[in-house]
C-alpha positions in Angstrom: 22.1 10.6 -4.0 24.5 9.0 -1.4 23.3 6.1 0.7 23.2 7.1 4.3 21.5 4.1 5.9 21.2 0.6 4.6 19.4 -2.4 6.1 19.9 -5.8 4.6 17.7 -8.8 5.5 17.2 -7.6 9.0 15.3 -9.8 11.4 14.3 -8.6 15.0 11.9 -9.3 17.8 11.5 -9.0 21.5 12.9 -11.4 24.1 12.2 -15.0 23.1 9.2 -14.1 21.0 8.7 -14.4 17.3 10.3 -12.2 14.7 8.5 -8.8 14.3 10.8 -7.8 11.5 11.4 -10.4 8.8 14.1 -9.8 6.3 13.6 -6.0 6.0 15.9 -4.5 3.3 16.0 -0.7 2.9 18.2 2.0 1.4 17.9 5.5 2.9 19.5 8.2 0.8 21.0 11.3 2.4 18.9 14.5 2.2 15.6 12.8 1.5 12.5 12.3 3.7 10.8 8.9 4.1 7.4 7.9 5.5 6.8 4.3 6.6 3.1 3.3 6.6 1.4 0.0 7.2 -1.2 -1.8 9.4 -1.0 -2.1 13.2 1.6 -4.7 14.2 3.5 -4.4 10.9 6.7 -3.6 12.7 7.0 0.1 12.0 8.1 1.2 15.5 10.2 -1.9 15.9 12.1 -0.9 12.8 13.0 2.5 14.2 14.1 0.9 17.5 16.5 -1.4 15.7 18.0 1.5 13.8 18.5 3.6 16.9 20.0 0.8 19.0 17.1 0.2 21.5 16.6 -3.3 20.0 19.5 -5.4 18.5 18.9 -7.2 15.2 18.7 -11.0 15.4 20.1 -11.3 11.9 21.0 -9.1 8.9 23.1 -6.0 8.6 22.5 -2.3 9.5 25.0 0.1 7.9 25.4 3.9 8.5 27.6 5.6 6.0 28.9 2.2 5.0 29.9 1.2 8.6 28.1 -1.6 10.6 26.0 -0.1 13.5 23.7 -3.0 14.3 23.8 -3.6 18.0 25.4 -0.3 19.0 24.0 1.6 22.0 21.6 4.5 21.5 24.1 7.0 23.0 26.8 5.8 20.6 24.5 6.2 17.6 23.4 9.6 18.8 27.1 10.7 18.7 27.3 9.8 15.0 24.1 11.6 14.1 21.3 9.1 14.5 18.5 10.6 16.6 15.2 9.0 17.6 12.0 10.8 18.6 9.7 8.2 20.2 5.9 8.4 20.1 5.8 9.0 23.8 6.4 12.7 24.5 9.3 12.4 26.7 9.5 15.9 28.3 10.9 16.3 31.8 7.8 17.6 33.6 9.7 19.4 36.4 12.0 21.2 34.1 11.3 24.4 32.2 11.1 24.5 28.4 14.6 26.0 28.3 16.0 23.2 30.6 14.3 20.6 28.4 15.9 21.9 25.3 19.3 22.2 27.0 19.1 18.4 27.7 19.6 18.0 23.9 22.8 20.0 24.1 24.3 18.2 27.1 27.4 17.1 25.1 28.1 20.4 23.5 30.7 22.7 25.1 30.6 25.5 22.6 28.1 28.1 24.1 27.8 30.0 20.8 26.7 26.8 19.1 24.2 26.1 21.8 22.8 29.6 21.4 22.6 29.3 17.6 20.7 26.0 17.8 18.4 27.2 20.5 17.5 30.2 18.4 16.8 27.9 15.4 14.4 25.9 17.6 12.6 29.0 18.7 12.3 30.3 15.2 10.7 26.9 14.2 8.4 26.9 17.3 7.8 30.5 18.4 5.3 29.4 21.1 8.3 27.8 22.9 9.8 31.2 23.3 6.7 32.4 25.0 6.7 29.3 27.3 10.4 29.6 28.0 10.2 29.4 31.8 7.1 27.2 31.9 7.4 23.7 33.3 7.2 20.9 30.8 4.5 19.1 32.6 2.1 22.0 32.3 2.4 22.3 28.5 -0.3 21.1 26.1 0.2 17.9 24.2 1.2 19.9 21.0 3.6 22.1 22.9 5.2 19.0 24.5 5.7 17.5 21.0 7.4 20.7 19.9 9.7 20.5 22.9 10.5 16.9 22.1 11.3 17.7 18.4 13.2 20.9 19.5 15.4 18.9 21.9 16.2 16.5 19.1 17.2 19.4 16.8 19.6 20.6 19.5 21.7 17.5 18.6 21.8 18.6 15.0 21.2 15.1 13.7 22.1 13.7 10.3 19.2 11.2 10.5 16.1 12.0 12.5 13.6 9.2 13.1 10.2 10.3 14.3 7.6 7.9 15.5 3.9 8.9 15.3 4.3 12.7 15.8 0.6 13.5 15.4 -0.7 10.9 17.9 -3.3 12.5 20.1 -2.9 16.0 18.6 -5.6 18.3 17.4 -5.6 18.6 13.5 -4.4 22.2 13.5 -1.5 21.4 15.8 -0.7 18.2 13.8 -0.5 20.3 10.6 2.0 22.6 12.2 4.1 19.6 13.3 4.0 18.1 9.8 5.0 21.5 8.3 8.0 21.6 10.5 9.0 18.0 9.6 8.6 18.9 5.9 11.1 21.7 6.4 13.8 19.6 8.1 15.3 18.8 4.7 16.3 22.4 4.3 18.5 21.9 7.4 20.3 19.0 5.8 18.5 16.4 8.0 17.4 13.1 6.5 14.0 12.1 7.9 12.5 8.7 8.6 8.9 9.1 9.7 6.4 6.6 11.0 2.9 8.0 11.0 -0.6 6.7 11.8 -2.1 9.3 9.5 -0.7 7.9 6.3 -2.1 10.6 4.0 -0.5 13.4 5.9 2.7 11.6 6.5 3.1 10.7 2.9 2.3 14.3 1.8 5.3 15.6 3.8 7.7 12.9 2.5 9.7 12.3 -0.7 9.5 8.5 -0.5 7.0 6.1 0.9 7.6 2.6 2.3 4.8 0.2 3.0 5.6 -2.3 5.8 3.4 -5.3 6.4 3.9 -8.6 8.3 7.4 -7.5 9.2 8.8 -6.8 5.8 8.7 -4.0 3.3 6.1 -4.8 0.6 6.1 -1.7 -1.5 8.1 1.5 -1.8 8.3 4.4 -4.2 7.6 8.1 -4.5 5.2 9.2 -1.8 2.8 10.8 -4.3 2.7 7.5 -6.3 1.9 5.5 -3.2 -1.0 7.8 -2.4 -2.3 7.5 -5.9 -1.9 3.7 -6.3 -5.5 2.2 -6.0 -4.2 -1.2 -4.6 -2.2 0.5 -1.8 -4.9 3.0 -1.0 -7.5 0.3 -0.5 -5.2 -2.2 1.3 -3.1 0.0 3.5 -4.6 3.5 3.7 -7.9 2.2 5.1 -10.2 3.7 2.5 -11.4 3.3 -1.1 -10.0 5.5 -3.8 -13.3 7.4 -4.3 -13.7 8.1 -0.6 -10.2 9.4 -0.4 -10.6 11.7 -3.3 -13.6 13.2 -1.7 -11.8 13.8 1.6 -8.8 15.3 -0.1 -11.0 18.1 -1.7 
């Protein structure tokens, strides 16, 4: 497969504080889905912020389609197809569902294209069609997450980074969100997911990456990471036997 995003020896941190990321090196291939797991404080969200331009790398290189993008602004990266969905559900509370989704199409002038993308979002999240005229601030947490993902899909991104999509959601709603994320590959979208529920996150990904102490410690096929006894005990927060029982 073709390399879409490459990070080489990337270091990053906040203000004058210590490095949160320490020589992270990754290769993200186009058309695949990736799930990043690791303990709290490992640098997972920081990594996404560096890629999407919220945080500039202190050292190292970030390449998108072979061109350097480290230090570019988020709006510049959005124009070339890099979209970031933060863990905070950033709906506009005083806008309707339709208006929230339209915010993802602010730079599109082709009305037919807007309509096509809007229809695709409604097909993925039918409940949003029922809530079309409802204000964003009155939606449930799960519905707000659907609006946030739908607005990102209006951009038609090449790379979609999603940070903790199941945070605070009921299990049934989270399952629906994961099913949608799993289907993004069918739309030609490369997915980079950070997820607190490592088991569910890895199950909807092709490739798993374990981040710890600011660097990537392991990576490989997601199913292999789930089945590796060392990784399950160290990073998935459970013993192998207990996990097997919960998976049944």
